[in-house]
ZAMARGU-4260 file (C-alpha; in steps of 0.2 Angstrom, whole numbers, plus 5000, padded with zeros to 4 digits):
<rodrens>
0) 5859/5831/5371 | 5858/5831/5352 | 5870/5820/5341 | 5876/5828/5325 | 5867/5822/5309
5) 5853/5814/5319 | 5836/5816/5311 | 5820/5814/5320 | 5804/5809/5312 | 5787/5812/5320
10) 5776/5797/5316 | 5757/5799/5319 | 5748/5784/5324 | 5729/5783/5320 | 5721/5768/5328
15) 5703/5766/5325 | 5692/5752/5331 | 5686/5741/5317 | 5668/5744/5311 | 5656/5732/5320
20) 5643/5721/5312 | 5628/5713/5321 | 5624/5695/5320 | 5605/5693/5319 | 5597/5676/5322
25) 5580/5673/5314 | 5566/5662/5319 | 5560/5647/5311 | 5547/5634/5317 | 5558/5619/5314
30) 5575/5622/5322 | 5574/5615/5340 | 5576/5627/5354 | 5590/5616/5362 | 5600/5617/5346
35) 5599/5636/5346 | 5604/5637/5364 | 5619/5626/5360 | 5624/5636/5346 | 5623/5652/5356
40) 5634/5645/5370 | 5647/5636/5359 | 5649/5648/5345 | 5644/5665/5352 | 5651/5661/5370
45) 5635/5665/5379 | 5632/5658/5396 | 5616/5647/5398 | 5605/5660/5405 | 5609/5673/5391
50) 5608/5659/5378 | 5590/5654/5384 | 5585/5673/5385 | 5591/5676/5367 | 5583/5660/5360
55) 5566/5665/5368 | 5568/5683/5362 | 5571/5676/5344 | 5556/5664/5346 | 5544/5678/5352
60) 5549/5692/5341 | 5556/5683/5326 | 5573/5689/5326 | 5586/5695/5338 | 5604/5702/5338
65) 5616/5690/5347 | 5631/5700/5346 | 5642/5713/5337 | 5659/5709/5330 | 5671/5715/5316
70) 5665/5708/5299 | 5677/5693/5298 | 5673/5687/5315 | 5654/5689/5312 | 5655/5680/5296
75) 5665/5665/5303 | 5653/5663/5318 | 5638/5664/5306 | 5647/5651/5294 | 5651/5640/5309
80) 5633/5640/5314 | 5627/5636/5296 | 5638/5621/5295 | 5631/5614/5311 | 5613/5618/5306
85) 5616/5610/5290 | 5623/5594/5298 | 5607/5593/5308 | 5596/5597/5294 | 5589/5613/5301
90) 5584/5628/5293 | 5592/5639/5305 | 5597/5656/5298 | 5608/5670/5304 | 5612/5687/5294
95) 5625/5701/5297 | 5621/5719/5297 | 5630/5734/5300 | 5630/5739/5318
</rodrens>
């Protein structure tokens, strides 16, 4: 049943997943392993087993990707980790790369 004067509009919804960015943790010889595990659990929401595995991977290979996120979330997590590292006077470093 059509009403007189009714207009219909077709709307196209184009939803795209946001571009993902990898957060990469870099090894250094001064940041304690326990601190790295704590960061991975608290900020990156890894369970203890995964956090220890990632920490060892960073320690052995020099770097490891710890997650992929939309840019704003990746930057927020890296910033939160940097603040905690600065508070502890650790040279802990993370970078963001396009996934």
